[in-house]
N, C-alpha and C positions, 0 to 999 in steps of 0.2 A: 195535318202531318201525314206524310206517306207511311204506309205500313212497312214493316220489315220485309214482308213477302214481296211487295212491289219493288223494293230496293234490290232484293236478291235476284229478281228476274233480270235486272239490267247489268249488274256487276257481281263478280265473285269476290267477296271481301272477308277478311278475317274478323274476329270478334272485336279487335281493336279498332278497325275501320268503322264497324257498325256503331261502336260507342262514339267514335269521333263524329260520325254523321248525325247521330241522334242528339249530340250536344249542340248542334247548330239549330237555329230557329226554323220552324216549319216553313215559313214563307221563303226563306233563303234556299232551303233544300229543294222545295218544289220548283222554284224559279231556276235553280241550277240544273235540274234534271229535264226541264223543258228545252234546254239547249241541245246541241247535237248529241244524240245518244251514242253515236259511234265513238266519241272521245271518252272512253271509260277511264276510270281512275288509274288502274294498273298500267294501261297502255300509255297514258300520258306520262307517268313516272318513268316507265321503261324508255320512252322516246327521249326524255330529257337527260337521263343518267346512264342508260345502257347497262344497268346492273341491279340485281335484287338484294345486294348486300350493302346497305347504306346505314348511315348513322341516324339513330333516333334522337329526338329531342323531347322535352317534357310535353306530356299530352295537353296540358293547359295552354301552353304556348301555341301548339298547333291549332287548337280550337279558336283561340283569339285571332290567330292569323286568318283562319277561314272566315270568321265573322267580319273582320276588316275587309277582306276581299269581296265578300258578298255585298257589303255596304257600298263599296266604291265601284265594283263592276258586276252588277247583278245579271248581266246578259251573257257572260262568258265564263262557263265553268272551266273550259280548256285553258284560258289565259290564267285563271286562278291556280289551276293545278301546276302550271309551269313555274310558278314562283315558290312552290313548297319544296323544301330541301330535305325531307325526311321520308322514311318508309316505315309505316307502323308495323311492329312485329309482335309475335305472340310471346309473352313472358315465359310461358312453359317451355317453348321451344328454345328460348335463350338459355334457360337453366340447364336444359339437356346438353346444349352446345358447350356451356361452361364446364360441365362434368367431363364431357368427352375430351375437351382441350387439356384438362388437368391430367387425365389418364395418359394422354399422349405427350405430356411434359411440354406443351406449347403454352408457356406461361405468359408470353406477350399477348397472344390471342385471348387467353383466359381473362387477363386484366381488361382488355378492350370490351369483351363481352360483358364483364361485370359492370363496367362503367355505363354501357348501354342499358343494362337492366336497372341500374340505379336511376338513370334519367327517365326511364319509362315507368317503372313500377316500384322503385325503392329497392330495399334489400331483398335478395333472393330468399327462398325458404331455408329453414334451419339446416337441413341436410346438405344443401349446396354450399352454404357458408362454412359449415364444418369441413367439407371436403376441400374447399378453397384454401383455408388457412393451414390445414395440415399438409396439403400438397406443396404450398409455398414454403412451409417450414422444413419439409423433408429435403428440399434442395440445398439447404444451408448456404444459400446465396444471399448476400447482404441486401441486394436490390429487392428480391422477392420477400425476404423476411421483413423488410421495412414496409412493403406494400401490405403484407398481412397485418402488421401492427397498425397501420393507418386504418384499415378496415375495422379492426377491433375498437380502436379509439373513437372512430366516427359512430359506431354502433352504441357505445357507452354514452357519448355526448347526446345522442338522440333518444336515449332511454330504451334501447333495444337489447337489453342484457339477456333477455330470454332466448336470443338466437344462439347462445353459446352454452356448451357443457363444460364442466370443470376440466376434464382430461385433455381436450384439445388445447385449451388455454395453457395448461401446465406444460404440454408438449411444445407449444410455441415459445413460451418463456424459456424453457430449457435450450431450445435451438438458438434463440436470440443471445442468451448468455454464452453459449458455446462458440458463437460466431463473433464475439467481442462487442456485443451491444448491451451493456449492463443496464442502461437507463430504461429502455422499453421493457426489458426482462423484469426489472424490479417493479415497474408500474403495473404490469399484468398481475404480479403476485399481490400487490397492494389492493388492486381492484377485486381480486378474488376474496380477500379478507373482508373488504367492505361489504361485499354481497353475501357474506357468511357462507361462501363455498370454500371451506377451509382446505388448503392444500396440505397433505400429510408431510411431516418433517422429512420422511425418506425421500420425497420428491424435491422439496424446496431446498434441502441441504445440497443437492447436486447442482441446482441452479446457482446457489451461493458459491459453490466451489469454483465454477467457471467465472463468475463475476469477480471473485477475489484475485484474479490474475492481472487486473489493471487497477490503477490508482483510484479512478472514480468508482469502479465497481467494488473495490475493497471498502471504500467509505460507505457506499450504499448497502453493502452486505451487513456491516455493523449496525447501520440504522434499522435495517429490516429485523435483525435479531432483537434489537432493543424494543422495537414496536410490537413484535409478536410476543416477546417475553413479558412485556407490560401487561398483557391480558392474563398472565398466569401468576403474577406477583402475589405473594402473601396468601396463597391458597384461595384465590378468587373463584376458581372453577372447581366444582365438586365432581371428582372422578367417578363417584358412585352412581350418578345419574346417567342413564343410557342416552338421553338426549344430548349429553355433552361429549359423546364419543367422537364425533367428527372434529370438535374443537380440541380435545385432548390429543388426537393424532397429530396435531400441528405443533404441539409443545416442543420448544428447542431441546435438542439432545447435546451430549458432549461433543459429538462430531461436528454439529452445526456451529457450536461456540468456538471450537478449535479452529475451524475454517475461517471464521470472521476474525479471530485474534491473530492468526498467522498472516492474513492479508494486511491487517493494520501494522504489524511489525515490519513486513516487507516494504511497505510504502510510507512508513514513518508517522502514522496517525496513532501514536501510542496513548495519548490522553483520551481519545475516543475509546480505545481498547480498555482503558482503566474504568471507564463508565460501565462497560460491559461486565468487567470483573465484579463491580459492586452489585450488579444485578443477579449474578449467578446464585448466591445463597438464597435470595428471595424467590427464585423460580424453582430451586431444588435440583439444579443440574449437578450430577456427580462428577467429581474430578478424577481423571485418570492420569497416567504418567505423563502423557503428552501435554495435558492441560497444566500440570504443575510446572513443567519446564517452560511452557509458553508464558505462564504467569511470572516466572523468574526473569525472562527477557523483558517483559513490560515494566516490572518494578525497577530493573536496572536502567532502562532507557529514561524512566521518569524520576530516577533518583530516590526511590523508596527503600532505603537501606534497612530500616527496621522491619518492614514487611518481608524483605529477603531473609533476614535473620530468623524470623518466625517460621518462614517457609522451609528453612534448612532442617528444622526438626522433622517435618514430614518427609523431606527428601531422604534423610538418613534412615527413616523407618520403612520406606517403600522398598520392597524386595524385587520388583520386576523392572527396575531401571537399568538401562543398558549403559555401557561405558561411555558412549557418545552423549547420552543424556546427563550423566554425572559431570562430564567435561563441560557441557553447556551451562549447567547450574553454577559450578564453581568459577567458570569464566565470568558469569554475570556478577557473582559476589565479589570477585577480585576487582572487576571494573568499577563496581560501586564504591569500594574502599578508596580507590584512586580518585574518584570524583569528589569524595569528601575530604581528600587530603589525609586520610588515616593511613599513614605510611607504616606504622607499627603493625597494624592488622594485616596489611598487604604483605609486608616482608615476612611476618610470622606464617602466613598461609603458604608462601613459597618455600620457606625452610621446612615446614611440615611435609610438604609434597616431596621435597628432595630426600628427607629422612626416610619416608615410607617407600620411596622409589628405590633407595639404596638397600633397604631391608628386603624388598621384593626381588631385586636383582640377585642378591646373595642367595635367597631361597630358591630362586629359579635356577641359578647356576648349580647348586647342590642337586636339585631335582633332575636337571639335565644330565649331570655327571652320573647319577645312579641309573637313569634310564639308558644312557649309552653303554654302561657297563653290563646291564642286564640284556641289552639287545645285541651285544657285540658278537655272540655266538649263533645268532639266528639269521637264517637266510631270508632275504626280503622276497615277498611274493612277486611273481612276474606281473608286469603291467600290460594291459591290452588297450590298443587304440580304439576308441569308440567311434562309431559312425556319426555322420552329421545328424544333429537333432535340433529341435526348436527350443531355444533357451527361454527362460521365463520373461526376460526383457523383450525378446523378439515377439513372444506371444502377446505381451501387453501392448506393444506397438501395433501389431496386427489387429488386435481386438479394438483398439482405439480408432483405427482407420475404417472399421466396418461402418457402413451407413446405417444409422439408427432409424429404421422405418417406423411410421406411425402404427402400422398393423402389428408389428412386434411389440411396440410400446404399449398399445392398448390391451394386449394379452396379460401384461404384468400388472395385475390389479393392485398389488401391494407395493409397487415401485421398488422391488428388490434390486433390480439392475441399476437404477439410479442411485440407490443407497451404496452399492458397491463402487459405482463411479465416483461418488462423493469421497469415499475413503481413499480411493486411488489418488485423486487429485490432492487430497489433504496430505498424503505421504510425500507428494512432490513439493508442496509448499513447505513442509517441515524440513525436507532435505535442503532447501535453500537457506533456511534459518541456521542449519548446522554449519554451513559454509562461512557464517559470520564469526565463528569462534576463532580467536587469534591469540589468546593469552595462554591457553593450556592445550597440550596434546596428549595422546595416549600411546604407549608402547607396551605391547603384550598386556593390555588392560591396566597399565600403571599410569596414573596421572603425572605429568611432568610439565614444568613451566617452559614456555618458548622464549626465544630471544627477544620477541617484541615486548613481553612483560618486563624483562630486565631493562630494556630501553626506557619504557614508561616510568618505571620505578626510580631508576637512576636520575632521570630528568627531574622528577618530582623532588627527590632529595636535594639535588643541586640548586633548584629554584628557591627553596626555603633556607638554603645555607646550612643544611645538616650534614656537613662533610664527615664528622666523626661517626654519626649514626650510619651513614652510607658505608664507610669503611668497615664498621663492625658487621653490617649485613653481608658485605661482599666476602669478608674473611670467613664468616660462617658458611656461606655457600661453597667456598673453596674446600672446606673440610668435608661437607656432605657430598660434593660432586667434584672430585679431584681432577684437575685438568691434565692433559698429556704433558704440557710444558708450561713453565712460568710465563713465558712470553705469549702464550695463547690462552691465558686464563681470562675470566670475566673482568677481574681487577685490572689487568694490563690493558684490555680494550677500553675500559672506562677512563683510566688515566690518560691514555693516548688521545681519547676523544676530547678530554678537557684541555690538553695541550694544543690540539688543533684549533679549538675554539678560542684560545688565548687566555683560558682560565688557569694560569700558571700557579697561582697560590693554592687553588683547590687541588690541583694535581700534586703539589708538594705536600700538602696536608695529608692526602691519601697515602702517599709513600711513607710519610712519618708514622701514620697510624699502623700501616702494615709492618714497618720495621719494629715498632714497639710491641706489636702483637706476636713478633717472631715469625712472620710470614716472609719468605724469601721472594724478592721481586726480580724479574728478568732484567738483563742488561739493557734491552731495547728501551725500557721505560726510562731508566736513568739517562741514557744517551739522548733520547728525544727531548726530555726536559732540560738537560744541560745545553743542548743546541738552541732551544727556544730562549733560554736565559741569555745566551751569548748574543742572539740577534737583537735583543732589547737592551743590551749592555747593563745587565744587573749582576755586576761582578760579585757583590756580597753573597747573593743567593747561589752563584756558581761555585764559590769557594765552599760554602756550607754543604751543598749537595755533593760536590766532589769528595769532600771529607767523609760524608756518610757512605758514599759508594765504596770507598776504599776500606772503611771499617767493615762493611758487609761483604767484602771480598768480591765485589762486582768488577768484571773485566770489561772495560769500555772498548768500543770498536774504533777503527781508524778515522771514520768520519767525525766521531765525537772529538777525538784528539785534534783533528784539523780545525774544527770549529773553535775549540778552546785556544789553540795557538793563534788563530786569526784575531780572536777577541783580545788576547794579550798584546799582539802587535799593534792593534788599533789604540790600545791604552798606553802604547810606547813602553811596554814591559817586555823588552827583548830577552831578558834573563829568564823570566817566567816561561816565555814561549820556548826557549832553548831547553829548559828543564823538562817541559812536557814532551819535546821531541826525543830527548834522551830516554825518557821513561817509556815511550812507545817502542823505541828500538830495543830497549832492554827486555820488554815483554814480548818481543818478536811478533808484533801485530802486523800482518800483511795488509797492504792497501786495498786488496780485492775483497776484504771481508766486510764490505759495507752492507749492513743489514738493518739500517735505520728505519725510523717510522715512516719516512716518505715512501720508501719502496713497499713497505707493508700496506700502506693506505692505497698506493697505486694498484697493488695486486687486488685489493678489495674492489676497486672501481672497475678494473679490467676483467675480473673473473665473472663467470656467469652467475655466481651466487654471492650477493653482498654479505659481508660479515657483520657481526654485532656492532663493531665500531662505526661502520658506514651508516647503519640504521640509526644509531644514536645521534650521529652528527646531523642527519636529515631531520630527525624528530625535533631536535633542539632548535635548529635553524628555522624550520617551517611551522612547527607546532605553536599553538597559542597557550598562554598560561591559564590554567584553570582556576577560577575563583570559587573555591569550595564553600565560601560563606553564602553564596547565592543558593546553593543546593540546600544548605541548612535552613535558611530562612524560607525557602520555597516549601520545605516540608512542614515547617511550623504553620505557615499561612494555609497550606492545603488541609492540615488537620482541623484548624478552626473553621474553614469554609465547609468542610465535610460535616462537621457538627453543627453548622449553621450559626456559629458564634461570630457574626460579622463584625461586631464592634472590636472584639479581640483581634480579628484578622486585620482590621484597619490599623490598629495600634502596632501590630507586628510589621505591617507594610511601612508605616512611618519610621519605625525603629530601623528597619532594613535600609531605608533611604539615608537616614542620619548617620549610619555607619559606613556609608560610601559604597554600598552594594546596589548596583543598578537593577531594577526589576526587569525580568525578561518575559518572553511570551508565556511561559509556564506560570509565572506569578500572576499575570493578568487573567489567564484562563481560569485559574482557581478562584479569583475574586469574582469574575463575571458569572461563572456557574454557581457560585455561592449566593450571589444576589438573585439570580434567576430561580434558585430553589426556594428562597423565601417569598419572592413575588413582590411586586410593587416598588422595587428599588431601581426604577428606570433613570431617575436623575443621577444616582450614584454611578450607574453604568455609563451615562453620558459624560460625566466628569472623567471617568477612567478612559473613555474613548478619546477625549481631548488630550490627556496625558500621553496616551499611546502614540497618537499622531505626532506629538511634539518630540517624543523620544526617538521615533523612527526617522524623523528629519534631521535630528542632531547627533544621533549615535548610530551604532551598527546593528541596533535591534531590528529584527525582521519579523513581519507578520507571517503567520502560517495559517493554513486552512482551518485547523481546529479552533484557533483563537477567533478568527473572523466569523466563523460559523456560529460560535456561541454568542458573539456580540450581535450578529444579525438576528438570531432567534429572539434575543431579549428585546431588541428594538421593534421587531414585528409584533411580538406578543403585546407590547405596551402601546403600539400604534404610533411609534416615533418614525414615521416613514421618510422624513427628510434625512435622518441619520442612517436609516436602513439603506436608502439609495446610495449614500456615501460608501457604505460597506460593500454593497453589490458592485459598485464601480471599481473599488479597489480589488475585489476578488477577480473580477473579469479582466482587469488590467494585468493581474499576476497570473492569468491563465489557471485559476483555481476552479475546481468543480463546485457547483452550487446545486443543491437538491431542490429544484423548483417545485416538485410535487409536494415536498414537505411544507414549503412555505405557502403554497396555494391552499393546502389543507388547513394550515394554521390561520391564514387570513379568513377563510370561510368559517372557521370555528369561532373566532373572536370578533371579526369585523365584517360579517356577511352583509349587513345592510348599510355599510358605510359608503358615502358618496354615490348613492344610487339615484337620488332625486335630481331635480334640475338645479343648476347653479344659482345660488341666492343672488338677488339683484344688488343687495347691499352687504358688503363684507369688507373687513379690514385687509390690509396688505398681508398681515401675518396669517389670517384665515385663508386668503387666496393661495399663499405659498404652501400652506399645510394641505389644502385640498389638491393642489397640483402635484405635490409629492405623493399623496395617497393614490391618485389616479395613475401616476407614473409607475408606482409599484404594482398596482393592479394589472396594468398593461404588461409589465415584465413577467408576472406569473401566469399571464394568459387568461385573465378574467374579464378583459374588456378590449 
């Protein structure tokens, strides 16, 4: 073999070239250098490519290429060099160029240089990798954030976890979440927990906050809180041990829980949120005012009325609740009463609100009168126009848009800025929840019912045929909240709505109840009902209503008289028609005084603001009837499943079916999670899955993400991969998010060695299908 000194006398080569040449057999090297010495390595490459900036390939490939060339053409080193398409480069120089490219924000060049380094010598050293991922993250550009994540993922797959420190990965995760990439952001957090490099809750709560602004991210955020909270359940971690300090710093706080719950509410995954609520007392998270209100929203969405009633005691005792928060809670309670068809409780709540509002208005009027009298002799101080200043809102927007550099991030060792960012985003999420309140409003801090709740309640009364109870309720509301005129009262609007829908008997019953209670009704109500009776030729009811109107001293308008006269003419009762005409003339009713229901309703439609009557009509025509029995039975089944009394839950489900109540997604979700909690009940879940598919095809029942996710978890846990693939297919067809990382982890935990060997030569058709289903699932989660 030639010595290194002899080689260096003939060419100037880098360490990579020396390594390359030494890798070749001695006879080939000697034979190669006996050829024309003028044709040196570098000159040959320069002549063929004209550039010193070329792409490197793997060193082993180059060596094999050289050996093949020497074997086939031992007499011509120049011809061999002409076929090599690489230029060996120094990894140290490449690392320096990578760092310079990052500093100059040349990210395309950075990535090319990184790929060259990977092909030549694998991953760069730790400091270069650190600078590369933080530089890409700082850009907040989705393209480079994804590249940084690919680098991290590849390093973890190859077991190179030591290349990373905790802080750069937290920074990358935060930037991914902020840029709308919740899946890779959550994966990095999970990897850190696996490596026991625990991220403090002040850091990961900010990541959670940005994740919760999308539907997949909100679902993942809840999964993360559940996974991290599981580590702290039932005092598993001793806080007195100093060695547990990093783990304790990761413990979920009230802010983190509030963020996850708010995200669930905004995107409709409230059953997953309820699982998180069940975990809170076991972890020891303290409830604040925001958490109490968020709990109320979740209980209302899931129909947990008893939990809401228990929560009411805490709400009434808390002293730091704002008017908006009170409004949110009582809106939830009122909505839950309507879901269960408890019209007595709902109407009592509204009447209590009206009574307190009346008392408060009277007190406020007296206080205002006293204040005005005291201040009447005082001169108001002059006002001065203030100069332009930066408002709090503008400051927040400006602060949000400031680029969050890693250098600044790394100085904040306790992640206090991230904690402040998490609270700011939480405030935004909670503000969106406040906008969903529609039944109750506040005026000067006084709770008052809105028109929408009247619409819902009236519709509920009419659907169950409780006309008398509805009239009693409306009469009481009239006493507590006196209208400006009888024609503009809630009662008048309700009666007119019934007439418009053709519910003439209900409208007549309401008028009778009002008359018996001594409540005076406007003339427009009688006119509208009389004209409606005339159109359908119900002469008996016309005579009865006309008699009642005269007794009540109601003066009918000209349009009503015209309708009555036309009806008499059609019945060939000319004498009756003539009598009505004389009565109208005697009353001196002008024809221009037409103020009937048609014009009133037209005004509601044409006006910029629809009235109560128009809203009621729309609600009754478009709304679906609520089956309150389903909510009752769902609560019973949920109770048994939560207590793991599955035999009782099955009996309740059978009773529910026998009474004609169709189970919905919430019913099946409770059953599946109950079976999963016990374990081993995979056959029962399979039977439920069959019933669910049958109901979905024959009824309007719809699968949702939470139900399918719980079914998929049970099937994967039990190794029922054929059914699991069915669920996956259905979720992907419905564009539902699936947490592949969770199912990959679950598969590795319970089925790590499954289907790893060779395919058996002898197997039944069932075994073959089972194996194929398992392999298909492994491929889906990325394990093969």
